[in-house]
C-alpha positions as CSV (number, residue, x, y, z in Angstrom):
1,X,58.8,40.4,-80.0
2,X,61.7,42.8,-79.5
3,X,61.6,45.4,-76.7
4,X,64.4,47.5,-75.3
5,X,66.4,46.4,-72.3
6,X,64.9,49.3,-70.3
7,X,61.4,48.2,-71.1
8,X,62.1,44.6,-70.1
9,X,63.7,45.8,-66.9
10,X,60.6,47.9,-66.1
11,X,58.3,45.0,-66.8
12,X,60.3,42.8,-64.4
13,X,60.3,45.5,-61.7
14,X,56.5,45.9,-62.0
15,X,56.0,42.2,-61.7
16,X,58.3,41.9,-58.7
17,X,56.2,44.4,-56.8
18,X,53.2,42.1,-57.1
19,X,54.9,39.2,-55.3
20,X,53.9,38.3,-51.8
21,X,56.4,36.6,-49.5
22,X,56.4,35.1,-46.0
23,X,59.8,33.5,-46.7
24,X,63.3,33.9,-45.3
25,X,65.1,36.6,-47.1
26,X,68.3,34.7,-47.7
27,X,70.2,34.6,-51.0
28,X,68.2,31.7,-52.4
29,X,64.9,33.3,-51.7
30,X,66.1,36.6,-53.3
31,X,67.1,34.7,-56.4
32,X,63.7,32.9,-56.4
33,X,61.8,36.2,-56.4
34,X,63.9,37.5,-59.3
35,X,63.3,34.3,-61.3
36,X,59.6,34.3,-60.5
37,X,59.3,37.9,-61.7
38,X,59.9,36.6,-65.2
39,X,57.1,34.0,-64.9
40,X,54.7,36.5,-63.4
41,X,55.5,39.1,-66.1
42,X,54.7,36.4,-68.7
43,X,51.3,35.8,-67.1
44,X,50.5,39.6,-66.8
45,X,51.4,40.1,-70.5
46,X,49.3,37.1,-71.5
47,X,46.2,38.6,-69.9
48,X,47.0,42.0,-71.3
49,X,47.2,40.6,-74.8
50,X,43.8,39.0,-74.4
51,X,42.4,42.3,-73.1
52,X,41.6,40.9,-69.7
53,X,42.0,42.8,-66.4
54,X,43.6,40.0,-64.6
55,X,47.0,38.7,-63.4
56,X,48.3,36.2,-61.0
57,X,48.7,36.0,-57.2
58,X,52.2,34.7,-56.5
59,X,53.0,33.9,-52.8
60,X,56.2,32.5,-51.3
61,X,56.0,30.4,-48.2
62,X,58.9,30.1,-45.7
63,X,60.9,27.8,-48.0
64,X,60.8,30.1,-51.0
65,X,63.6,28.8,-53.2
66,X,64.9,28.2,-56.7
67,X,64.5,24.8,-58.3
68,X,67.2,22.6,-59.8
69,X,64.8,21.8,-62.6
70,X,66.5,23.6,-65.5
71,X,63.2,23.7,-67.6
72,X,61.2,25.4,-64.8
73,X,64.1,27.8,-64.0
74,X,64.4,28.8,-67.6
75,X,60.7,29.4,-67.8
76,X,61.0,31.9,-65.0
77,X,59.5,29.9,-62.2
78,X,60.6,29.7,-58.5
79,X,59.7,27.1,-55.9
80,X,58.2,27.1,-52.5
81,X,55.3,29.2,-53.8
82,X,51.8,29.2,-55.0
83,X,50.6,30.7,-58.3
84,X,46.9,31.5,-58.4
85,X,45.0,32.7,-61.5
86,X,41.4,33.2,-62.7
87,X,39.9,31.8,-65.9
88,X,43.2,30.3,-67.2
89,X,45.8,27.8,-66.1
90,X,49.4,27.6,-67.3
91,X,50.7,24.0,-67.0
92,X,53.4,24.5,-69.7
93,X,54.9,27.3,-67.6
94,X,54.6,25.7,-64.2
95,X,55.0,22.0,-64.9
96,X,53.0,20.1,-62.3
97,X,54.0,16.5,-61.5
98,X,52.1,15.2,-58.5
99,X,55.1,14.8,-56.3
100,X,54.6,14.1,-52.6
101,X,55.6,12.4,-49.4
102,X,54.1,9.1,-48.1
103,X,54.6,8.4,-44.4
104,X,53.9,4.8,-43.1
105,X,54.2,3.0,-39.8
106,X,56.0,-0.3,-40.1
107,X,55.1,-3.0,-37.7
108,X,58.0,-5.4,-38.4
109,X,61.1,-4.2,-40.1
110,X,62.8,-6.7,-42.5
111,X,66.5,-7.4,-42.3
112,X,68.7,-5.4,-44.7
113,X,69.5,-8.2,-47.1
114,X,65.8,-8.9,-47.7
115,X,65.1,-5.1,-48.1
116,X,67.9,-4.8,-50.7
117,X,66.6,-7.7,-52.7
118,X,63.1,-6.1,-52.8
119,X,64.6,-2.8,-53.8
120,X,66.4,-4.4,-56.7
121,X,63.2,-6.1,-57.8
122,X,61.3,-2.8,-57.8
123,X,64.2,-1.1,-59.6
124,X,64.3,-3.8,-62.3
125,X,60.6,-4.6,-62.8
126,X,58.9,-1.3,-61.7
127,X,56.3,-0.5,-59.1
128,X,53.0,-2.5,-59.4
129,X,50.0,-0.1,-59.5
130,X,46.9,-2.1,-60.4
131,X,47.6,-3.7,-63.8
132,X,50.4,-1.2,-64.6
133,X,54.1,-1.0,-63.7
134,X,55.1,2.4,-62.4
135,X,58.6,3.8,-63.0
136,X,61.1,3.6,-60.2
137,X,62.4,7.1,-59.3
138,X,63.9,6.9,-55.8
139,X,67.3,7.5,-57.3
140,X,66.2,10.7,-59.0
141,X,67.0,14.2,-58.0
142,X,66.1,14.7,-54.3
143,X,63.8,11.7,-54.1
144,X,64.6,9.1,-51.4
145,X,63.3,6.6,-48.9
146,X,64.0,7.1,-45.2
147,X,63.7,4.4,-42.6
148,X,62.7,6.3,-39.4
149,X,62.4,5.9,-35.7
150,X,59.8,8.0,-33.8
151,X,61.7,10.4,-31.6
152,X,58.6,11.7,-29.8
153,X,55.1,13.1,-30.0
154,X,54.4,16.7,-28.8
155,X,52.7,16.7,-25.4
156,X,49.6,18.5,-26.7
157,X,49.0,15.8,-29.3
158,X,48.5,12.7,-27.1
159,X,45.4,11.9,-29.1
160,X,47.8,10.6,-31.8
161,X,49.7,8.2,-29.4
162,X,47.5,5.3,-30.4
163,X,48.8,5.2,-34.0
164,X,52.0,7.3,-33.6
165,X,53.5,4.6,-31.3
166,X,57.2,4.0,-30.8
167,X,58.7,1.9,-33.5
168,X,59.7,2.1,-37.2
169,X,58.3,4.3,-39.9
170,X,59.2,4.9,-43.6
171,X,59.0,8.1,-45.6
172,X,58.8,7.8,-49.4
173,X,59.5,10.8,-51.6
174,X,58.3,10.0,-55.1
175,X,56.1,11.2,-58.1
176,X,54.3,9.6,-61.0
177,X,57.0,9.7,-63.7
178,X,54.7,8.4,-66.5
179,X,52.6,11.4,-67.5
180,X,55.2,14.2,-67.2
181,X,55.0,15.3,-70.8
182,X,51.2,15.4,-70.9
183,X,51.0,17.2,-67.6
184,X,53.2,20.0,-69.0
185,X,52.1,20.1,-72.6
186,X,48.6,18.5,-72.5
187,X,47.1,18.7,-76.0
188,X,49.2,21.3,-77.7
189,X,46.5,22.6,-80.0
190,X,44.2,23.5,-77.1
191,X,46.6,26.1,-75.6
192,X,45.9,29.8,-76.3
193,X,49.4,31.1,-76.9
194,X,50.9,34.6,-76.5
195,X,54.4,35.7,-77.5
196,X,56.0,37.9,-74.9
197,X,59.5,39.4,-74.7
198,X,60.3,36.7,-72.1
199,X,59.1,33.8,-74.3
200,X,55.9,32.3,-75.4
201,X,53.3,31.4,-72.8
202,X,50.3,29.1,-73.3
203,X,47.1,29.0,-71.2
204,X,44.1,26.6,-71.0
205,X,40.6,27.8,-70.4
206,X,37.0,26.6,-70.4
207,X,36.5,22.9,-71.2
208,X,40.2,22.3,-71.8
209,X,40.9,23.7,-68.4
210,X,38.3,21.5,-66.7
211,X,39.5,18.4,-68.6
212,X,43.1,19.1,-67.6
213,X,42.2,19.4,-63.9
214,X,40.3,16.1,-64.1
215,X,43.3,14.5,-65.6
216,X,45.6,15.9,-63.0
217,X,43.4,14.5,-60.3
218,X,43.8,11.0,-61.8
219,X,47.5,11.4,-62.0
220,X,47.6,12.5,-58.4
221,X,45.7,9.4,-57.3
222,X,48.2,7.4,-59.3
223,X,51.1,9.1,-57.5
224,X,49.6,8.4,-54.1
225,X,49.0,4.7,-55.0
226,X,52.6,4.4,-56.2
227,X,54.0,5.6,-52.9
228,X,51.8,3.2,-51.0
229,X,52.7,0.4,-53.4
230,X,56.4,1.0,-52.8
231,X,55.7,0.7,-49.0
232,X,53.6,-2.4,-49.6
233,X,56.2,-4.2,-51.8
234,X,59.0,-3.4,-49.4
235,X,57.3,-4.1,-46.1
236,X,54.1,-6.1,-46.8
237,X,50.5,-5.0,-47.1
238,X,49.5,-6.0,-43.6
239,X,52.7,-4.6,-42.1
240,X,52.1,-0.9,-42.9
241,X,49.7,1.9,-41.8
242,X,49.5,5.1,-43.8
243,X,49.9,8.1,-41.6
244,X,49.9,10.8,-44.3
245,X,50.3,10.8,-48.1
246,X,50.0,14.4,-49.3
247,X,51.0,16.1,-52.6
248,X,53.2,19.1,-52.6
249,X,53.3,19.8,-56.3
250,X,50.1,20.1,-58.3
251,X,47.2,22.1,-59.8
252,X,43.9,22.6,-58.0
253,X,40.8,24.7,-57.8
254,X,40.7,26.6,-54.4
255,X,38.9,29.7,-53.1
256,X,37.6,30.6,-56.6
257,X,41.1,30.5,-58.1
258,X,43.1,27.9,-60.0
259,X,46.1,27.3,-57.8
260,X,49.5,25.7,-58.7
261,X,51.3,24.6,-55.6
262,X,55.1,24.4,-56.1
263,X,56.4,22.7,-53.0
264,X,53.7,23.9,-50.6
265,X,51.0,21.7,-49.2
266,X,47.4,22.9,-48.8
267,X,47.6,22.9,-45.0
268,X,44.0,21.8,-44.5
269,X,43.9,18.9,-46.9
270,X,43.4,15.4,-45.4
271,X,45.3,12.3,-46.3
272,X,46.3,9.0,-44.8
273,X,44.1,6.3,-43.3
274,X,42.9,8.6,-40.5
275,X,41.9,11.5,-42.9
276,X,43.6,14.2,-40.9
277,X,45.5,17.2,-42.1
278,X,49.0,15.8,-41.3
279,X,52.0,16.6,-43.3
280,X,55.7,15.4,-43.3
281,X,58.3,18.1,-43.5
282,X,61.7,16.7,-44.7
283,X,64.7,18.9,-45.2
284,X,66.8,16.1,-46.8
285,X,67.1,12.4,-46.3
286,X,69.5,12.6,-43.4
287,X,68.0,15.3,-41.1
288,X,65.2,15.0,-38.6
289,X,61.8,14.5,-40.2
290,X,58.9,16.4,-38.7
291,X,55.1,15.8,-38.8
292,X,52.8,18.8,-38.7
293,X,49.1,19.3,-38.3
294,X,48.1,22.0,-40.8
295,X,46.2,25.2,-39.9
296,X,44.2,27.7,-41.9
297,X,46.5,30.6,-42.8
298,X,47.7,33.3,-43.3
299,X,46.3,35.0,-40.2
300,X,46.1,38.8,-40.5
301,X,48.5,39.4,-37.5
302,X,51.3,37.9,-39.6
303,X,50.9,40.5,-42.4
304,X,53.0,43.6,-42.8
305,X,51.0,46.8,-43.3
306,X,52.3,47.0,-46.8
307,X,51.2,43.4,-47.6
308,X,47.7,44.0,-46.1
309,X,47.1,47.3,-48.0
310,X,48.3,46.0,-51.3
311,X,46.2,42.8,-51.0
312,X,43.1,44.8,-50.1
313,X,43.7,47.3,-53.0
314,X,44.3,44.5,-55.5
315,X,41.5,42.3,-54.3
316,X,43.8,39.5,-53.2
317,X,43.1,39.5,-49.5
318,X,40.3,36.9,-49.5
319,X,42.5,34.4,-51.3
320,X,45.6,35.1,-49.2
321,X,43.9,34.8,-45.8
322,X,43.1,31.2,-46.9
323,X,46.2,30.5,-48.9
324,X,46.9,27.6,-46.5
325,X,50.7,27.5,-47.0
326,X,52.8,24.8,-45.4
327,X,56.3,23.8,-46.8
328,X,57.2,20.2,-47.4
329,X,60.8,21.0,-46.5
330,X,63.3,23.8,-46.5
331,X,64.3,24.1,-50.1
332,X,67.8,24.5,-51.4
333,X,70.5,26.9,-50.1
334,X,73.0,28.5,-52.4
335,X,76.5,28.0,-51.0
336,X,77.9,31.5,-51.7
337,X,78.8,34.5,-49.4
338,X,76.7,37.0,-51.4
339,X,73.6,38.6,-49.8
340,X,71.9,40.6,-52.6
341,X,70.5,39.5,-56.0
342,X,69.3,41.7,-58.9
343,X,68.3,41.0,-62.5
344,X,70.3,42.5,-65.3
345,X,68.9,42.7,-68.8
346,X,71.4,42.9,-71.7
347,X,70.5,42.5,-75.3
348,X,67.2,41.0,-74.4
349,X,68.8,38.3,-72.2
350,X,68.3,38.2,-68.4
351,X,71.2,37.6,-66.1
352,X,71.4,37.5,-62.3
353,X,74.0,39.5,-60.4
354,X,75.0,38.3,-56.9
355,X,76.6,41.0,-54.8
356,X,77.4,42.2,-51.3
357,X,80.0,39.6,-50.3
358,X,82.5,40.3,-47.5
359,X,85.3,40.7,-50.0
360,X,83.2,42.9,-52.2
361,X,83.3,40.3,-55.0
362,X,80.4,39.9,-57.4
363,X,79.0,37.0,-59.5
364,X,77.0,37.0,-62.7
365,X,75.0,33.9,-63.6
366,X,72.5,32.7,-66.2
367,X,72.5,28.9,-66.0
368,X,71.1,27.4,-62.8
369,X,73.2,24.2,-63.5
370,X,76.3,26.2,-62.8
371,X,75.4,26.9,-59.1
372,X,76.4,25.0,-56.0
373,X,73.6,24.0,-53.7
374,X,73.1,22.6,-50.2
375,X,69.9,22.2,-48.2
376,X,68.5,24.6,-45.7
377,X,68.6,23.5,-42.1
378,X,65.3,22.9,-40.1
379,X,66.4,25.8,-37.8
380,X,66.1,28.2,-40.7
381,X,62.5,27.3,-41.6
382,X,60.7,25.7,-38.6
383,X,60.7,28.8,-36.4
384,X,59.1,30.7,-39.2
385,X,56.5,28.0,-39.7
386,X,55.7,28.1,-36.0
387,X,55.7,31.9,-35.7
388,X,53.4,32.3,-38.7
389,X,51.0,29.6,-37.3
390,X,51.0,27.6,-40.6
391,X,50.8,24.4,-38.6
392,X,51.4,22.7,-35.2
393,X,54.3,20.4,-34.7
394,X,53.0,16.9,-33.8
395,X,56.0,14.6,-33.9
396,X,59.7,14.2,-34.9
397,X,61.4,11.3,-36.5
398,X,65.1,10.3,-36.6
399,X,66.4,8.8,-39.9
400,X,68.1,5.4,-39.2
401,X,68.7,4.5,-42.9
402,X,68.6,6.6,-46.0
403,X,67.9,4.8,-49.3
404,X,68.9,6.3,-52.7
405,X,68.5,3.4,-55.1
C-alpha cells in the first residue's frame, strides 16, 4: 500500500495528537511518542478499514520510554505506556510477555558459595514449576536478582512493620520465556489482518479474543510461580515470604476496555501473601529499590486543560481517570545532548531526527540498536510519581548484591 511521504507524515501527526502523556519530556520520552505514533496510526487505520468508529487510547506514565526490543520498536511501539482498545486486541503488535517483579523477605541468608552453586543448578537444569522446567532468564536484557537490605519504612506506614522488618530481601526480575511466540502470534489464522502504509496489523476479536486473554492469564500465573520458584530454590520454601509479585507487562480487560500494559502496573491490583496493592520500583539492579502502595489515578487536578477537554470530547475521560498508572522503574535514558525529536518520512521509510544540541549538531537514526542507553535516575521519576499521586512510598531497600547469571 503506497502513499506519498506527505500523507504518511500527516497520518503520524494526527496519531501523535491523540497520545496522552504524564511523562517526563526528556529526549527518550520524545522519541517514545514519535515511535508510538506509528503503532497508533496502524490501529487507527485498522479500525477505519473495517468501517469502525474506534481507535486506541495511548497513555504514557512518568517513565515513558523506548524499548531495546528491536521487534517492538520496529512495530512502532513505545514503553512505559498503556494501550486501550475496544472490540479488538493486538498482541502481534504489542508483544505481551508476563514480565514482572517478585519481592520476598529472606529469614536466613545463605553464604555466597552455597548461593552460587544453587544459581548454577538453576541455570543448568532450569526452574522447577510444577512438573515443568522453566527457562532461566536472569542473564537476559535488564533482568536481574537483587539481594536487598531494608533501609526504612515510611512513618505513615507503620502497619507494615510486622512483615517489613529489618533484614534481607530479594527482588527477582523475570518473565515466562516459554510462550513468547504464541503470546505474540497466537493462532495466525485467527487474526483479522489489515495492510497499512506502516505495515500489516492483525487484530483478534470475539471468541479468539476471549480465548487469548484466558491463555494470557495462565501464562501470567506461570510467570509468578516461576519467580517464586526461583526464590524457593535459592533460599528455601520456609525461608521466604512474598511481599509482592506483580506483572508490569501484559494484556487485561479493565474499565470496559482491553488494556495492554507496557511497563506500567495496574496500581490497584493486589499481589503477594498479604493481598495488598504493593509494587516494587527498580531503576536498575544497583540503585535503591522502592516499594509503593498504589492509588487510583489519574486524579483530575493533575490534568492540563487541554488533556481534560480532549478526553471529554473523545469519550476517553472515564477510562483515563481510572487508568491506574504506576511505573515499575524509570525506563532507559538516551545518552545524547539533543533535546528535540521529530519523525522524517522519506521514500516511505520513517527516520527520527534528533536536534537542538548545544553545538547545533543533528543526528538521524532508524535502527534502535545503534543507540547508546543508560538508565533514568530515581530523582527523575519518583518526584513525578509522588506529585501525580500515583502511589504512596512505603519503603526503600539498598542493594547489597546484584546477580546477573
